[in-house]
Structures are given as structure tokens and as C-alpha cells.
N, C-alpha and C positions, 0 to 999 in steps of 0.2 A: 504493500499499499504505499502511496506516495502523498506528500501534501496536496498535490492535484486532488486526489479522492478525497479529502479531508473538506476542500472548498464546499462540497453540497451537503456538510454535515457541521451543525455547530460545534459539536463535541466528539472525540474521538479516544478511546481508552484502549490500552494493550497491556497484554500480559506475556512476557517471553520467557519460556523454561530452557536452561541451558544443561543439556544431559551429557554423560558419557557414557559411550558406547564401549562395553565390555568386550573381552575376546572370548569366544567360546560359547556364545549364545545365551548368556544370561540377560535378565532384563535392563534396559537402560537404567542408569542411576542419574538422579536429579541433583545437580550441582549447584544451581542458583536460579532465582527467579527475580525479574526485573517488570515493574509495572511503571508504565509511562503513558503519555497522551498530549492531547491538545485541547484548547478551546478557542472560540471565535474563529472557527472554520481553518484551524491550524496555525492561528497567529501568535498564540501564547500558551507556553508549555505549561501542564497542569497533570502529575502523573495519576492521580485518582479522583473521584469526584467528590472526595471527602477531605481534601487539603486546598490550602490557599496556593492560587497559581505563583509560580517562582521561576529561577532560573532552571536550566535543564539539570535535572537531579533525580535519575529514577530511582524509584523505591525499591530496595533489595529485600529479598526473602529467600528462606530456604525451603518454603513449601508452597503449592500452587493453591489457588482458590477452588472452590468447589465449581464454579461456573468453569473454570480451565478443564478440569475433570470431566465434567458432564460434555463439554465440547469434543475433548479428544475421545471420550467413549464413544458420542455418537456418530463421529467419522471414522475412527480408527478402532473398531471395537475388540481387535486382536492385539491391540498395541499395550505393552506394559511398562511400566517404569517403577522404580522403588525410590523411595527417599533417602538422600545421604546420609550417612552416620550409621 
């Protein structure tokens, strides 16, 4: 998705999962999660709906949201990952 796509939407929020792919067929391991986004059609950075707009600074997490899990499950029902640690 590009800023061009955001021009048609007032707000856009995203969750990015970084996973490690192990050798040997084990499930992918979740390493880090970044939450980020924009308001005003991509003009101002705002990582989630619940924070004050600020300079670009994604929110870091070690687990994905339930919404993320549901989207992955709906689109890739056979995909599995495990939480790090």
C-alpha cells in the first residue's frame, strides 16, 4: 500500500509482524510487531487510533493483536507461527 492509496481514506492503520523462519519445518517464530499508520489522508503519522499524532515512531510489541490473528487465519488457515521466547 502506498500513500497514494491512503488519499482515498481519512485514516489507515497497519500491523506488521516480523517472523523468523526456522530450518526443518517448525512454525515461524514471531520476533517483533510494529503498529503504524496515518491520518488526514496520509499527511500525519499516527500509529494507532488511541494515541496522539506524533513524529514517525511505530509502536513496538512482542505479540500481535486478535484482529491480526483473525486476518491471518481467514486468509491463510494452514499458516502457523509461535510467540518468541
